[in-house]
C-alpha positions as CSV (number, residue, x, y, z in Angstrom):
1,M,49.1,-132.7,-136.7
2,I,48.6,-135.9,-134.7
3,S,51.6,-138.2,-134.8
4,N,49.8,-141.4,-133.7
5,P,46.0,-141.0,-134.4
6,E,45.4,-144.6,-133.1
7,E,46.3,-143.4,-129.6
8,Y,43.2,-141.2,-129.4
9,D,39.6,-142.3,-129.0
10,Y,38.2,-139.1,-130.5
11,I,39.3,-135.7,-131.7
12,N,37.4,-132.7,-130.4
13,L,37.1,-129.9,-133.0
14,I,36.1,-126.4,-131.9
15,D,35.0,-123.5,-134.0
16,V,36.5,-120.1,-133.3
17,T,36.1,-116.5,-134.6
18,N,38.4,-115.8,-137.5
19,F,38.8,-112.1,-136.7
20,S,38.1,-109.7,-133.8
21,I,34.7,-108.0,-133.7
22,G,34.4,-104.5,-132.4
23,T,32.9,-101.0,-132.6
24,N,34.0,-97.5,-133.2
25,V,34.9,-95.3,-130.2
26,F,36.3,-91.8,-130.0
27,D,40.0,-91.7,-128.7
28,R,40.2,-88.4,-126.8
29,E,44.0,-88.3,-126.8
30,K,44.4,-88.8,-130.5
31,K,41.1,-87.0,-131.3
32,C,40.0,-89.7,-133.8
33,Q,37.8,-92.8,-134.1
34,K,39.3,-96.2,-133.4
35,M,38.2,-99.8,-133.1
36,D,37.3,-101.1,-129.6
37,I,37.4,-104.9,-129.7
38,I,34.4,-106.6,-128.0
39,I,35.0,-110.2,-129.1
40,K,38.7,-111.2,-129.6
41,R,40.0,-113.1,-132.5
42,Y,40.1,-116.9,-132.0
43,S,37.3,-116.8,-129.3
44,T,35.5,-120.2,-129.1
45,L,32.0,-120.2,-130.6
46,P,29.5,-119.4,-129.4
47,A,31.1,-116.2,-128.4
48,K,29.7,-113.3,-126.3
49,G,31.1,-109.9,-125.4
50,E,29.8,-106.6,-124.0
51,R,31.0,-103.2,-123.1
52,I,29.5,-100.1,-121.5
53,Y,29.8,-96.9,-123.4
54,K,28.9,-93.3,-122.4
55,T,27.6,-90.4,-124.4
56,I,30.3,-88.0,-125.6
57,E,28.1,-84.9,-126.0
58,D,25.7,-83.0,-123.8
59,N,22.0,-83.8,-124.6
60,Q,23.0,-86.6,-127.0
61,T,19.7,-88.3,-128.0
62,Y,21.1,-91.2,-130.1
63,M,24.1,-93.3,-130.6
64,I,25.4,-94.8,-133.9
65,N,27.0,-98.2,-133.5
66,D,29.3,-99.3,-136.4
67,I,30.3,-103.0,-136.2
68,Y,33.8,-103.8,-137.6
69,E,35.8,-107.0,-138.1
70,G,39.6,-107.0,-138.1
71,E,42.8,-106.6,-136.1
72,N,43.7,-103.0,-136.6
73,E,43.1,-100.1,-134.3
74,S,42.4,-97.8,-137.3
75,L,38.8,-98.1,-138.5
76,S,39.8,-97.7,-142.1
77,D,41.9,-100.9,-141.9
78,N,39.0,-103.0,-140.8
79,L,35.9,-104.3,-142.6
80,L,32.6,-102.5,-141.8
81,L,30.0,-105.2,-141.2
82,G,27.0,-103.1,-140.4
83,T,25.6,-100.1,-138.6
84,F,22.6,-99.6,-136.3
85,K,21.4,-96.7,-134.1
86,I,19.7,-96.4,-130.7
87,Y,17.4,-93.4,-130.4
88,N,15.5,-91.6,-127.6
89,L,18.4,-91.4,-125.1
90,P,17.6,-89.1,-122.2
91,K,19.0,-85.5,-122.6
92,K,21.7,-85.4,-119.9
93,A,25.3,-84.1,-119.6
94,K,27.9,-86.0,-121.6
95,G,29.0,-89.2,-119.9
96,E,25.8,-89.6,-117.8
97,V,23.9,-91.8,-120.2
98,K,25.3,-95.3,-120.4
99,I,24.7,-97.8,-123.2
100,K,25.5,-101.5,-123.0
101,L,26.6,-102.8,-126.4
102,S,26.5,-106.6,-126.6
103,F,27.7,-108.9,-129.3
104,N,26.7,-112.6,-129.6
105,I,27.9,-115.0,-132.3
106,D,26.2,-118.3,-132.6
107,N,28.1,-121.5,-133.4
108,K,25.7,-122.9,-136.0
109,Y,25.3,-120.3,-138.6
110,S,28.0,-117.7,-137.7
111,I,25.3,-115.0,-137.2
112,L,26.4,-112.0,-135.1
113,E,23.6,-110.4,-133.1
114,A,24.4,-106.9,-131.8
115,E,22.3,-105.1,-129.2
116,A,22.5,-101.6,-127.7
117,L,20.6,-101.2,-124.4
118,D,20.0,-97.8,-122.7
119,L,20.8,-98.7,-119.1
120,S,18.7,-95.8,-117.7
121,N,15.6,-97.3,-119.6
122,T,15.8,-101.0,-120.3
123,D,12.8,-100.7,-122.6
124,N,14.9,-98.7,-124.9
125,H,17.0,-101.0,-127.0
126,E,17.9,-101.7,-130.6
127,S,19.4,-104.8,-132.2
128,T,20.6,-106.1,-135.6
129,K,21.8,-109.5,-137.0
130,I,24.6,-109.9,-139.4
131,L,25.7,-113.1,-141.3
132,L,29.5,-113.2,-140.9
133,K,31.5,-114.0,-144.0
134,E,33.8,-116.9,-144.0
135,P,37.5,-116.0,-144.7
136,K,37.3,-118.0,-147.9
137,N,34.5,-115.8,-149.1
138,L,36.4,-112.6,-148.6
139,D,38.1,-111.2,-151.7
140,D,41.9,-110.6,-151.6
141,K,41.5,-106.9,-150.9
142,E,39.1,-107.4,-147.9
143,N,41.4,-110.2,-146.5
144,K,44.5,-108.1,-146.7
145,K,42.7,-105.1,-145.2
146,I,41.6,-106.9,-142.0
147,N,44.4,-109.5,-141.7
148,P,47.7,-107.6,-141.9
149,K,50.9,-109.6,-142.1
């Protein structure tokens, strides 16, 4: 709250992400899937984030990319926004194929664009677009799930 609004010539309002956005990764220590955050909560819009991931199996020819919104490490406690796959990865030993996963949220329409790029063959990429829900449009169950108190 501004105590003396007349002291200011203008007020600059910025839009931010309401929740963290991430993807599922395999935790080798816990031997389970968990959320890896790519764009942190309260990031100023437009927001961008990217990470490099490696294949986890020998001769893995595709990668499934689930996109989650929320603040919990556990996937089941976050909201699944969408899924897309990248195919035709080269058959190599696990860890040798690298995929760059990029998330970009615009500041006009709150659209998340996700892209997976095979770094060994930049012609091989897949992408998807997702319209993000405003928190006021989440039902109580969804809001409690991704926003623990």
